[in-house]
C-alpha positions in Angstrom: -29.0 40.7 -7.4 -32.2 42.0 -5.9 -35.3 40.8 -4.1 -38.4 41.8 -6.0 -41.5 42.4 -3.9 -44.9 42.1 -5.6 -48.0 42.9 -3.5 -51.5 41.9 -4.5 -54.8 41.5 -2.9 -55.6 38.2 -4.5 -53.8 34.9 -3.9 -54.9 33.5 -7.3 -53.2 36.5 -9.0 -50.1 36.0 -7.0 -49.8 32.3 -7.9 -50.3 33.3 -11.6 -47.5 35.8 -11.4 -45.1 33.4 -9.7 -45.9 30.7 -12.4 -45.4 33.3 -15.2 -42.1 34.7 -13.9 -40.6 31.3 -13.1 -41.7 29.8 -16.5 -40.0 32.7 -18.3 -36.9 32.3 -16.1 -37.3 35.9 -14.7 -36.9 34.7 -11.1 -34.6 32.2 -9.5 -37.3 31.3 -6.9 -40.2 32.9 -5.1 -41.8 33.0 -1.7 -45.5 33.6 -1.1 -46.6 35.2 2.2 -50.0 36.4 3.5 -49.7 39.7 5.4 -52.2 41.8 7.4 -51.8 45.5 6.5 -53.0 48.2 8.8 -54.0 51.7 7.8 -55.9 54.7 9.4 -59.2 55.4 7.9 -59.0 59.0 6.6 -62.6 59.8 7.5 -63.0 58.1 10.9 -59.4 57.8 12.1 -60.1 54.2 13.0 -57.5 51.5 12.4 -58.4 49.2 9.5 -56.8 46.0 8.6 -56.8 44.1 5.3 -55.0 41.1 4.0 -52.5 41.3 1.2 -50.4 38.7 -0.5 -46.6 39.3 -0.8 -44.4 37.7 -3.3 -40.7 37.9 -2.7 -38.4 36.5 -5.5 -34.6 36.6 -6.2 -33.7 38.0 -9.6 -31.1 40.0 -11.4 -31.4 43.7 -11.1 -31.3 44.2 -14.9 -34.6 42.1 -15.2 -36.7 44.5 -13.1 -37.9 46.6 -16.1 -38.7 43.5 -18.1 -40.7 42.0 -15.2 -42.5 45.4 -14.6 -43.5 45.7 -18.3 -44.7 42.1 -18.4 -46.9 42.4 -15.3 -48.3 45.8 -16.6 -49.2 44.2 -20.0 -51.1 41.4 -18.3 -52.5 43.0 -15.1 -53.0 46.7 -16.2 -56.6 46.6 -14.8 -55.7 45.1 -11.5 -51.9 46.2 -11.2 -50.1 44.8 -8.2 -47.5 47.0 -6.3 -44.0 46.2 -7.5 -40.6 47.3 -6.2 -37.2 45.8 -5.5 -34.5 45.8 -2.8 -30.8 45.2 -3.4 -29.2 42.2 -1.9 -26.3 43.9 -0.2 -24.6 40.9 1.6 -24.8 37.3 0.7 -22.7 34.3 1.5 -20.0 34.1 -1.3 -20.8 30.5 -2.3 -24.5 31.2 -2.6 -23.8 34.4 -4.5 -21.7 32.5 -7.0 -24.5 29.9 -7.5 -27.0 32.6 -8.2 -24.7 34.3 -10.7 -24.3 31.0 -12.6 -28.0 30.7 -13.2 
């Protein structure tokens, strides 16, 4: 079990991705969050902020490559950032429910 993180600049794209992945049963569920990201401007050294949209969804680790290929095939021109983190600890009851899906 993993938490997949998908980061995009556009909320509409994030909603489309969530709908697509849930429809194809590639995610158990998804959470959408608006985040302010800070970076240093390489030229001026000033701190710059921009808003990005973060999707976090629970899925099976073996589905990562399928999800990645699907998103690349649809959003190759405006590809969001995609990575996943393992779920190391989980309540045993909740873990069994997820395995059953």
